[in-house]
PDB file of N, CA, C, O and CB in Angstrom:
ATOM      1  N   MET A   1     108.592  45.578 117.949  1.00  0.00           N
ATOM      2  CA  MET A   1     108.019  46.826 117.446  1.00  0.00           C
ATOM      3  C   MET A   1     106.757  46.509 116.646  1.00  0.00           C
ATOM      4  O   MET A   1     106.744  45.623 115.791  1.00  0.00           O
ATOM      5  CB  MET A   1     109.050  47.603 116.568  1.00  0.00           C
ATOM      6  N   LYS A   2     105.705  47.254 116.947  1.00  0.00           N
ATOM      7  CA  LYS A   2     104.446  47.048 116.238  1.00  0.00           C
ATOM      8  C   LYS A   2     104.537  47.647 114.847  1.00  0.00           C
ATOM      9  O   LYS A   2     105.364  48.514 114.565  1.00  0.00           O
ATOM     10  CB  LYS A   2     103.268  47.664 117.015  1.00  0.00           C
ATOM     11  N   LYS A   3     103.656  47.153 113.992  1.00  0.00           N
ATOM     12  CA  LYS A   3     103.645  47.630 112.615  1.00  0.00           C
ATOM     13  C   LYS A   3     103.321  49.128 112.556  1.00  0.00           C
ATOM     14  O   LYS A   3     103.909  49.868 111.767  1.00  0.00           O
ATOM     15  CB  LYS A   3     102.628  46.830 111.784  1.00  0.00           C
ATOM     16  N   SER A   4     102.377  49.563 113.402  1.00  0.00           N
ATOM     17  CA  SER A   4     101.984  50.983 113.401  1.00  0.00           C
ATOM     18  C   SER A   4     103.145  51.885 113.834  1.00  0.00           C
ATOM     19  O   SER A   4     103.335  52.965 113.273  1.00  0.00           O
ATOM     20  CB  SER A   4     100.775  51.204 114.334  1.00  0.00           C
ATOM     21  N   GLU A   5     103.927  51.441 114.838  1.00  0.00           N
ATOM     22  CA  GLU A   5     105.093  52.211 115.295  1.00  0.00           C
ATOM     23  C   GLU A   5     106.137  52.317 114.194  1.00  0.00           C
ATOM     24  O   GLU A   5     106.741  53.369 113.982  1.00  0.00           O
ATOM     25  CB  GLU A   5     105.712  51.565 116.547  1.00  0.00           C
ATOM     26  N   PHE A   6     106.333  51.211 113.506  1.00  0.00           N
ATOM     27  CA  PHE A   6     107.306  51.163 112.422  1.00  0.00           C
ATOM     28  C   PHE A   6     106.911  52.121 111.299  1.00  0.00           C
ATOM     29  O   PHE A   6     107.752  52.835 110.753  1.00  0.00           O
ATOM     30  CB  PHE A   6     107.435  49.731 111.881  1.00  0.00           C
ATOM     31  N   LEU A   7     105.616  52.127 110.961  1.00  0.00           N
ATOM     32  CA  LEU A   7     105.130  53.020 109.905  1.00  0.00           C
ATOM     33  C   LEU A   7     105.262  54.487 110.315  1.00  0.00           C
ATOM     34  O   LEU A   7     105.541  55.345 109.477  1.00  0.00           O
ATOM     35  CB  LEU A   7     103.666  52.699 109.568  1.00  0.00           C
ATOM     36  N   LYS A   8     105.060  54.775 111.607  1.00  0.00           N
ATOM     37  CA  LYS A   8     105.226  56.142 112.108  1.00  0.00           C
ATOM     38  C   LYS A   8     106.661  56.619 111.907  1.00  0.00           C
ATOM     39  O   LYS A   8     106.901  57.747 111.475  1.00  0.00           O
ATOM     40  CB  LYS A   8     104.844  56.222 113.598  1.00  0.00           C
ATOM     41  N   LEU A   9     107.619  55.731 112.231  1.00  0.00           N
ATOM     42  CA  LEU A   9     109.036  56.073 112.066  1.00  0.00           C
ATOM     43  C   LEU A   9     109.373  56.335 110.604  1.00  0.00           C
ATOM     44  O   LEU A   9     110.127  57.253 110.283  1.00  0.00           O
ATOM     45  CB  LEU A   9     109.923  54.950 112.613  1.00  0.00           C
ATOM     46  N   LEU A  10     108.805  55.517 109.723  1.00  0.00           N
ATOM     47  CA  LEU A  10     109.074  55.681 108.295  1.00  0.00           C
ATOM     48  C   LEU A  10     108.489  56.980 107.754  1.00  0.00           C
ATOM     49  O   LEU A  10     109.092  57.636 106.905  1.00  0.00           O
ATOM     50  CB  LEU A  10     108.514  54.501 107.518  1.00  0.00           C
ATOM     51  N   SER A  11     107.314  57.343 108.250  1.00  0.00           N
ATOM     52  CA  SER A  11     106.646  58.536 107.726  1.00  0.00           C
ATOM     53  C   SER A  11     107.264  59.836 108.245  1.00  0.00           C
ATOM     54  O   SER A  11     107.062  60.894 107.648  1.00  0.00           O
ATOM     55  CB  SER A  11     105.174  58.497 108.084  1.00  0.00           C
ATOM     56  N   LYS A  12     108.015  59.770 109.352  1.00  0.00           N
ATOM     57  CA  LYS A  12     108.659  60.970 109.892  1.00  0.00           C
ATOM     58  C   LYS A  12     109.705  61.492 108.919  1.00  0.00           C
ATOM     59  O   LYS A  12     110.550  60.740 108.433  1.00  0.00           O
ATOM     60  CB  LYS A  12     109.305  60.674 111.261  1.00  0.00           C
ATOM     61  N   LYS A  13     109.636  62.786 108.642  1.00  0.00           N
ATOM     62  CA  LYS A  13     110.618  63.388 107.734  1.00  0.00           C
ATOM     63  C   LYS A  13     111.755  63.961 108.563  1.00  0.00           C
ATOM     64  O   LYS A  13     111.524  64.589 109.596  1.00  0.00           O
ATOM     65  CB  LYS A  13     109.966  64.497 106.841  1.00  0.00           C
ATOM     66  N   SER A  14     112.970  63.746 108.114  1.00  0.00           N
ATOM     67  CA  SER A  14     114.121  64.302 108.833  1.00  0.00           C
ATOM     68  C   SER A  14     114.254  65.777 108.475  1.00  0.00           C
ATOM     69  O   SER A  14     114.119  66.157 107.312  1.00  0.00           O
ATOM     70  CB  SER A  14     115.437  63.526 108.488  1.00  0.00           C
ATOM     71  N   LYS A  15     114.518  66.599 109.477  1.00  0.00           N
ATOM     72  CA  LYS A  15     114.638  68.038 109.246  1.00  0.00           C
ATOM     73  C   LYS A  15     115.959  68.339 108.538  1.00  0.00           C
ATOM     74  O   LYS A  15     116.989  67.758 108.881  1.00  0.00           O
ATOM     75  CB  LYS A  15     114.545  68.821 110.585  1.00  0.00           C
ATOM     76  N   PRO A  16     115.940  69.238 107.558  1.00  0.00           N
ATOM     77  CA  PRO A  16     117.191  69.617 106.904  1.00  0.00           C
ATOM     78  C   PRO A  16     118.065  70.463 107.829  1.00  0.00           C
ATOM     79  O   PRO A  16     117.586  71.007 108.824  1.00  0.00           O
ATOM     80  CB  PRO A  16     116.903  70.383 105.609  1.00  0.00           C
ATOM     81  N   LEU A  17     119.331  70.566 107.497  1.00  0.00           N
ATOM     82  CA  LEU A  17     120.276  71.357 108.292  1.00  0.00           C
ATOM     83  C   LEU A  17     119.829  72.814 108.360  1.00  0.00           C
ATOM     84  O   LEU A  17     119.882  73.443 109.416  1.00  0.00           O
ATOM     85  CB  LEU A  17     121.698  71.264 107.700  1.00  0.00           C
ATOM     86  N   ALA A  18     119.395  73.332 107.238  1.00  0.00           N
ATOM     87  CA  ALA A  18     118.882  74.701 107.206  1.00  0.00           C
ATOM     88  C   ALA A  18     117.753  74.753 106.199  1.00  0.00           C
ATOM     89  O   ALA A  18     117.713  73.961 105.258  1.00  0.00           O
ATOM     90  CB  ALA A  18     120.003  75.731 106.849  1.00  0.00           C
ATOM     91  N   GLY A  19     116.861  75.662 106.392  1.00  0.00           N
ATOM     92  CA  GLY A  19     115.717  75.753 105.485  1.00  0.00           C
ATOM     93  C   GLY A  19     114.543  76.337 106.220  1.00  0.00           C
ATOM     94  O   GLY A  19     114.546  77.517 106.569  1.00  0.00           O
ATOM     95  N   ASN A  20     113.540  75.524 106.459  1.00  0.00           N
ATOM     96  CA  ASN A  20     112.328  76.015 107.109  1.00  0.00           C
ATOM     97  C   ASN A  20     112.498  76.204 108.610  1.00  0.00           C
ATOM     98  O   ASN A  20     111.666  76.843 109.254  1.00  0.00           O
ATOM     99  CB  ASN A  20     111.189  75.066 106.849  1.00  0.00           C
ATOM    100  N   ASN A  21     113.551  75.664 109.162  1.00  0.00           N
ATOM    101  CA  ASN A  21     113.795  75.784 110.591  1.00  0.00           C
ATOM    102  C   ASN A  21     114.081  77.254 110.921  1.00  0.00           C
ATOM    103  O   ASN A  21     115.089  77.804 110.477  1.00  0.00           O
ATOM    104  CB  ASN A  21     114.980  74.865 111.034  1.00  0.00           C
ATOM    105  N   ARG A  22     113.206  77.884 111.692  1.00  0.00           N
ATOM    106  CA  ARG A  22     113.323  79.326 111.950  1.00  0.00           C
ATOM    107  C   ARG A  22     114.567  79.692 112.759  1.00  0.00           C
ATOM    108  O   ARG A  22     115.142  80.765 112.571  1.00  0.00           O
ATOM    109  CB  ARG A  22     112.092  79.815 112.680  1.00  0.00           C
ATOM    110  N   SER A  23     114.977  78.803 113.652  1.00  0.00           N
ATOM    111  CA  SER A  23     116.102  79.138 114.527  1.00  0.00           C
ATOM    112  C   SER A  23     117.441  79.131 113.784  1.00  0.00           C
ATOM    113  O   SER A  23     118.418  79.712 114.257  1.00  0.00           O
ATOM    114  CB  SER A  23     116.158  78.163 115.692  1.00  0.00           C
ATOM    115  N   PHE A  24     117.483  78.480 112.635  1.00  0.00           N
ATOM    116  CA  PHE A  24     118.734  78.400 111.880  1.00  0.00           C
ATOM    117  C   PHE A  24     118.421  78.668 110.418  1.00  0.00           C
ATOM    118  O   PHE A  24     118.147  77.737 109.661  1.00  0.00           O
ATOM    119  CB  PHE A  24     119.428  77.006 112.061  1.00  0.00           C
ATOM    120  N   SER A  25     118.459  79.922 110.016  1.00  0.00           N
ATOM    121  CA  SER A  25     118.022  80.306 108.676  1.00  0.00           C
ATOM    122  C   SER A  25     119.087  80.012 107.621  1.00  0.00           C
ATOM    123  O   SER A  25     120.241  79.728 107.938  1.00  0.00           O
ATOM    124  CB  SER A  25     117.664  81.782 108.648  1.00  0.00           C
ATOM    125  N   MET A  26     118.676  80.087 106.388  1.00  0.00           N
ATOM    126  CA  MET A  26     119.580  79.828 105.262  1.00  0.00           C
ATOM    127  C   MET A  26     120.687  80.882 105.231  1.00  0.00           C
ATOM    128  O   MET A  26     121.833  80.581 104.898  1.00  0.00           O
ATOM    129  CB  MET A  26     118.797  79.820 103.917  1.00  0.00           C
ATOM    130  N   ARG A  27     120.338  82.108 105.578  1.00  0.00           N
ATOM    131  CA  ARG A  27     121.326  83.191 105.589  1.00  0.00           C
ATOM    132  C   ARG A  27     122.419  82.903 106.609  1.00  0.00           C
ATOM    133  O   ARG A  27     123.599  83.154 106.366  1.00  0.00           O
ATOM    134  CB  ARG A  27     120.652  84.542 105.899  1.00  0.00           C
ATOM    135  N   ALA A  28     122.000  82.371 107.757  1.00  0.00           N
ATOM    136  CA  ALA A  28     122.962  82.029 108.807  1.00  0.00           C
ATOM    137  C   ALA A  28     123.897  80.925 108.330  1.00  0.00           C
ATOM    138  O   ALA A  28     125.086  80.927 108.647  1.00  0.00           O
ATOM    139  CB  ALA A  28     122.232  81.592 110.093  1.00  0.00           C
ATOM    140  N   THR A  29     123.352  79.985 107.569  1.00  0.00           N
ATOM    141  CA  THR A  29     124.175  78.891 107.046  1.00  0.00           C
ATOM    142  C   THR A  29     125.220  79.434 106.087  1.00  0.00           C
ATOM    143  O   THR A  29     126.388  79.049 106.142  1.00  0.00           O
ATOM    144  CB  THR A  29     123.301  77.834 106.341  1.00  0.00           C
ATOM    145  N   LYS A  30     124.795  80.324 105.215  1.00  0.00           N
ATOM    146  CA  LYS A  30     125.730  80.905 104.246  1.00  0.00           C
ATOM    147  C   LYS A  30     126.845  81.655 104.962  1.00  0.00           C
ATOM    148  O   LYS A  30     128.012  81.569 104.580  1.00  0.00           O
ATOM    149  CB  LYS A  30     124.992  81.850 103.276  1.00  0.00           C
ATOM    150  N   ARG A  31     126.467  82.399 106.015  1.00  0.00           N
ATOM    151  CA  ARG A  31     127.455  83.154 106.773  1.00  0.00           C
ATOM    152  C   ARG A  31     128.430  82.214 107.466  1.00  0.00           C
ATOM    153  O   ARG A  31     129.627  82.484 107.556  1.00  0.00           O
ATOM    154  CB  ARG A  31     126.770  84.060 107.798  1.00  0.00           C
ATOM    155  N   LYS A  32     127.890  81.110 107.951  1.00  0.00           N
ATOM    156  CA  LYS A  32     128.711  80.151 108.694  1.00  0.00           C
ATOM    157  C   LYS A  32     129.777  79.523 107.796  1.00  0.00           C
ATOM    158  O   LYS A  32     130.928  79.364 108.204  1.00  0.00           O
ATOM    159  CB  LYS A  32     127.827  79.055 109.307  1.00  0.00           C
ATOM    160  N   PHE A  33     129.388  79.170 106.580  1.00  0.00           N
ATOM    161  CA  PHE A  33     130.307  78.454 105.704  1.00  0.00           C
ATOM    162  C   PHE A  33     131.069  79.357 104.737  1.00  0.00           C
ATOM    163  O   PHE A  33     131.906  78.874 103.975  1.00  0.00           O
ATOM    164  CB  PHE A  33     129.554  77.430 104.929  1.00  0.00           C
ATOM    165  N   ALA A  34     130.790  80.656 104.756  1.00  0.00           N
ATOM    166  CA  ALA A  34     131.495  81.581 103.862  1.00  0.00           C
ATOM    167  C   ALA A  34     132.886  81.869 104.418  1.00  0.00           C
ATOM    168  O   ALA A  34     133.088  81.917 105.631  1.00  0.00           O
ATOM    169  CB  ALA A  34     130.694  82.905 103.686  1.00  0.00           C
ATOM    170  N   THR A  35     133.832  82.056 103.518  1.00  0.00           N
ATOM    171  CA  THR A  35     135.185  82.401 103.967  1.00  0.00           C
ATOM    172  C   THR A  35     135.227  83.890 104.279  1.00  0.00           C
ATOM    173  O   THR A  35     134.401  84.658 103.787  1.00  0.00           O
ATOM    174  CB  THR A  35     136.257  82.026 102.888  1.00  0.00           C
ATOM    175  N   ASN A  36     136.177  84.288 105.086  1.00  0.00           N
ATOM    176  CA  ASN A  36     136.356  85.701 105.405  1.00  0.00           C
ATOM    177  C   ASN A  36     136.984  86.358 104.179  1.00  0.00           C
ATOM    178  O   ASN A  36     138.159  86.139 103.886  1.00  0.00           O
ATOM    179  CB  ASN A  36     137.248  85.904 106.698  1.00  0.00           C
ATOM    180  N   ARG A  37     136.197  87.167 103.463  1.00  0.00           N
ATOM    181  CA  ARG A  37     136.660  87.686 102.180  1.00  0.00           C
ATOM    182  C   ARG A  37     136.859  89.192 102.184  1.00  0.00           C
ATOM    183  O   ARG A  37     136.145  89.936 102.856  1.00  0.00           O
ATOM    184  CB  ARG A  37     135.690  87.315 101.104  1.00  0.00           C
ATOM    185  N   GLN A  38     137.838  89.610 101.421  1.00  0.00           N
ATOM    186  CA  GLN A  38     138.111  91.035 101.230  1.00  0.00           C
ATOM    187  C   GLN A  38     137.594  91.408  99.847  1.00  0.00           C
ATOM    188  O   GLN A  38     137.840  90.694  98.875  1.00  0.00           O
ATOM    189  CB  GLN A  38     139.654  91.365 101.381  1.00  0.00           C
ATOM    190  N   LYS A  39     136.882  92.517  99.760  1.00  0.00           N
ATOM    191  CA  LYS A  39     136.295  92.939  98.492  1.00  0.00           C
ATOM    192  C   LYS A  39     137.058  94.151  97.974  1.00  0.00           C
ATOM    193  O   LYS A  39     137.263  95.116  98.709  1.00  0.00           O
ATOM    194  CB  LYS A  39     134.782  93.265  98.653  1.00  0.00           C
ATOM    195  N   PHE A  40     137.474  94.108  96.725  1.00  0.00           N
ATOM    196  CA  PHE A  40     138.114  95.286  96.138  1.00  0.00           C
ATOM    197  C   PHE A  40     137.806  95.356  94.650  1.00  0.00           C
ATOM    198  O   PHE A  40     137.467  94.354  94.020  1.00  0.00           O
ATOM    199  CB  PHE A  40     139.642  95.258  96.373  1.00  0.00           C
ATOM    200  N   ARG A  41     137.931  96.557  94.103  1.00  0.00           N
ATOM    201  CA  ARG A  41     137.589  96.774  92.701  1.00  0.00           C
ATOM    202  C   ARG A  41     138.789  97.226  91.893  1.00  0.00           C
ATOM    203  O   ARG A  41     139.614  98.021  92.345  1.00  0.00           O
ATOM    204  CB  ARG A  41     136.478  97.794  92.583  1.00  0.00           C
ATOM    205  N   ILE A  42     138.859  96.690  90.677  1.00  0.00           N
ATOM    206  CA  ILE A  42     139.845  97.170  89.711  1.00  0.00           C
ATOM    207  C   ILE A  42     139.022  97.597  88.499  1.00  0.00           C
ATOM    208  O   ILE A  42     138.480  96.760  87.778  1.00  0.00           O
ATOM    209  CB  ILE A  42     140.948  96.052  89.341  1.00  0.00           C
ATOM    210  N   GLY A  43     138.936  98.896  88.286  1.00  0.00           N
ATOM    211  CA  GLY A  43     138.094  99.413  87.208  1.00  0.00           C
ATOM    212  C   GLY A  43     136.628  99.181  87.527  1.00  0.00           C
ATOM    213  O   GLY A  43     136.113  99.682  88.526  1.00  0.00           O
ATOM    214  N   VAL A  44     135.962  98.420  86.674  1.00  0.00           N
ATOM    215  CA  VAL A  44     134.533  98.147  86.847  1.00  0.00           C
ATOM    216  C   VAL A  44     134.318  96.832  87.593  1.00  0.00           C
ATOM    217  O   VAL A  44     133.310  96.655  88.277  1.00  0.00           O
ATOM    218  CB  VAL A  44     133.824  98.103  85.481  1.00  0.00           C
ATOM    219  N   LYS A  45     135.264  95.923  87.457  1.00  0.00           N
ATOM    220  CA  LYS A  45     135.097  94.576  88.006  1.00  0.00           C
ATOM    221  C   LYS A  45     135.395  94.495  89.507  1.00  0.00           C
ATOM    222  O   LYS A  45     136.356  95.096  89.987  1.00  0.00           O
ATOM    223  CB  LYS A  45     135.992  93.612  87.264  1.00  0.00           C
ATOM    224  N   THR A  46     134.563  93.748  90.241  1.00  0.00           N
ATOM    225  CA  THR A  46     134.742  93.553  91.683  1.00  0.00           C
ATOM    226  C   THR A  46     135.338  92.176  91.931  1.00  0.00           C
ATOM    227  O   THR A  46     134.874  91.180  91.374  1.00  0.00           O
ATOM    228  CB  THR A  46     133.394  93.712  92.443  1.00  0.00           C
ATOM    229  N   TYR A  47     136.359  92.124  92.764  1.00  0.00           N
ATOM    230  CA  TYR A  47     137.018  90.861  93.093  1.00  0.00           C
ATOM    231  C   TYR A  47     136.866  90.555  94.574  1.00  0.00           C
ATOM    232  O   TYR A  47     136.823  91.464  95.403  1.00  0.00           O
ATOM    233  CB  TYR A  47     138.505  90.908  92.709  1.00  0.00           C
ATOM    234  N   TYR A  48     136.787  89.277  94.900  1.00  0.00           N
ATOM    235  CA  TYR A  48     136.735  88.834  96.292  1.00  0.00           C
ATOM    236  C   TYR A  48     137.915  87.912  96.541  1.00  0.00           C
ATOM    237  O   TYR A  48     138.075  86.913  95.839  1.00  0.00           O
ATOM    238  CB  TYR A  48     135.384  88.115  96.616  1.00  0.00           C
ATOM    239  N   ILE A  49     138.736  88.226  97.519  1.00  0.00           N
ATOM    240  CA  ILE A  49     139.894  87.395  97.845  1.00  0.00           C
ATOM    241  C   ILE A  49     139.824  87.033  99.321  1.00  0.00           C
ATOM    242  O   ILE A  49     139.556  87.902 100.151  1.00  0.00           O
ATOM    243  CB  ILE A  49     141.235  88.128  97.511  1.00  0.00           C
ATOM    244  N   PRO A  50     140.062  85.755  99.674  1.00  0.00           N
ATOM    245  CA  PRO A  50     140.095  85.382 101.085  1.00  0.00           C
ATOM    246  C   PRO A  50     141.171  86.174 101.825  1.00  0.00           C
ATOM    247  O   PRO A  50     142.275  86.345 101.309  1.00  0.00           O
ATOM    248  CB  PRO A  50     140.345  83.870 101.236  1.00  0.00           C
ATOM    249  N   THR A  51     140.862  86.658 103.021  1.00  0.00           N
ATOM    250  CA  THR A  51     141.795  87.502 103.770  1.00  0.00           C
ATOM    251  C   THR A  51     143.065  86.756 104.139  1.00  0.00           C
ATOM    252  O   THR A  51     144.117  87.367 104.327  1.00  0.00           O
ATOM    253  CB  THR A  51     141.132  88.032 105.025  1.00  0.00           C
ATOM    254  N   LYS A  52     142.969  85.445 104.243  1.00  0.00           N
ATOM    255  CA  LYS A  52     144.163  84.638 104.534  1.00  0.00           C
ATOM    256  C   LYS A  52     145.235  84.875 103.477  1.00  0.00           C
ATOM    257  O   LYS A  52     146.414  85.029 103.796  1.00  0.00           O
ATOM    258  CB  LYS A  52     143.805  83.134 104.602  1.00  0.00           C
ATOM    259  N   LEU A  53     144.810  84.902 102.214  1.00  0.00           N
ATOM    260  CA  LEU A  53     145.759  85.104 101.118  1.00  0.00           C
ATOM    261  C   LEU A  53     146.409  86.477 101.200  1.00  0.00           C
ATOM    262  O   LEU A  53     147.610  86.616 100.968  1.00  0.00           O
ATOM    263  CB  LEU A  53     145.062  84.937  99.769  1.00  0.00           C
ATOM    264  N   ILE A  54     145.620  87.485 101.527  1.00  0.00           N
ATOM    265  CA  ILE A  54     146.157  88.849 101.639  1.00  0.00           C
ATOM    266  C   ILE A  54     147.180  88.913 102.764  1.00  0.00           C
ATOM    267  O   ILE A  54     148.244  89.515 102.618  1.00  0.00           O
ATOM    268  CB  ILE A  54     145.020  89.874 101.886  1.00  0.00           C
ATOM    269  N   ARG A  55     146.842  88.277 103.903  1.00  0.00           N
ATOM    270  CA  ARG A  55     147.767  88.275 105.045  1.00  0.00           C
ATOM    271  C   ARG A  55     149.084  87.592 104.692  1.00  0.00           C
ATOM    272  O   ARG A  55     150.155  88.092 105.038  1.00  0.00           O
ATOM    273  CB  ARG A  55     147.126  87.576 106.250  1.00  0.00           C
ATOM    274  N   THR A  56     149.011  86.455 104.007  1.00  0.00           N
ATOM    275  CA  THR A  56     150.244  85.742 103.646  1.00  0.00           C
ATOM    276  C   THR A  56     151.056  86.548 102.635  1.00  0.00           C
ATOM    277  O   THR A  56     152.286  86.554 102.679  1.00  0.00           O
ATOM    278  CB  THR A  56     149.915  84.345 103.072  1.00  0.00           C
ATOM    279  N   TYR A  57     150.362  87.223 101.729  1.00  0.00           N
ATOM    280  CA  TYR A  57     151.039  88.048 100.729  1.00  0.00           C
ATOM    281  C   TYR A  57     151.808  89.185 101.400  1.00  0.00           C
ATOM    282  O   TYR A  57     152.974  89.416 101.081  1.00  0.00           O
ATOM    283  CB  TYR A  57     150.023  88.614  99.719  1.00  0.00           C
ATOM    284  N   TRP A  58     151.157  89.901 102.334  1.00  0.00           N
ATOM    285  CA  TRP A  58     151.819  91.004 103.026  1.00  0.00           C
ATOM    286  C   TRP A  58     152.973  90.511 103.886  1.00  0.00           C
ATOM    287  O   TRP A  58     153.995  91.187 104.006  1.00  0.00           O
ATOM    288  CB  TRP A  58     150.819  91.764 103.886  1.00  0.00           C
ATOM    289  N   ALA A  59     152.815  89.344 104.481  1.00  0.00           N
ATOM    290  CA  ALA A  59     153.885  88.776 105.306  1.00  0.00           C
ATOM    291  C   ALA A  59     155.121  88.482 104.452  1.00  0.00           C
ATOM    292  O   ALA A  59     156.251  88.682 104.896  1.00  0.00           O
ATOM    293  CB  ALA A  59     153.401  87.486 106.011  1.00  0.00           C
ATOM    294  N   LYS A  60     154.896  88.006 103.220  1.00  0.00           N
ATOM    295  CA  LYS A  60     156.013  87.700 102.322  1.00  0.00           C
ATOM    296  C   LYS A  60     156.703  88.968 101.837  1.00  0.00           C
ATOM    297  O   LYS A  60     157.927  88.993 101.709  1.00  0.00           O
ATOM    298  CB  LYS A  60     155.525  86.885 101.124  1.00  0.00           C
ATOM    299  N   THR A  61     155.935  90.023 101.565  1.00  0.00           N
ATOM    300  CA  THR A  61     156.531  91.261 101.048  1.00  0.00           C
ATOM    301  C   THR A  61     157.321  92.015 102.117  1.00  0.00           C
ATOM    302  O   THR A  61     158.267  92.733 101.791  1.00  0.00           O
ATOM    303  CB  THR A  61     155.445  92.165 100.485  1.00  0.00           C
ATOM    304  N   LYS A  62     156.949  91.861 103.376  1.00  0.00           N
ATOM    305  CA  LYS A  62     157.663  92.545 104.462  1.00  0.00           C
ATOM    306  C   LYS A  62     159.064  91.988 104.667  1.00  0.00           C
ATOM    307  O   LYS A  62     159.987  92.741 104.979  1.00  0.00           O
ATOM    308  CB  LYS A  62     156.876  92.434 105.759  1.00  0.00           C
ATOM    309  N   ASN A  63     159.235  90.683 104.498  1.00  0.00           N
ATOM    310  CA  ASN A  63     160.556  90.048 104.734  1.00  0.00           C
ATOM    311  C   ASN A  63     161.506  90.252 103.585  1.00  0.00           C
ATOM    312  O   ASN A  63     162.644  89.784 103.633  1.00  0.00           O
ATOM    313  CB  ASN A  63     160.396  88.561 104.980  1.00  0.00           C
TER     314      ASN A  63
END
């Protein structure tokens, strides 16, 4: 490998998983890694609970 080729490889920046890449936006990343959440309010405060927990809770109360 020539010195110039080696320097080219070193100067190349690796693309991040999400960010400036238009085809895969930051919003898409957040959606991808977010859990499926249920939103509900008690009084003024808003709570988010994963739907898995709600499903398991209802399954336990039915039996």
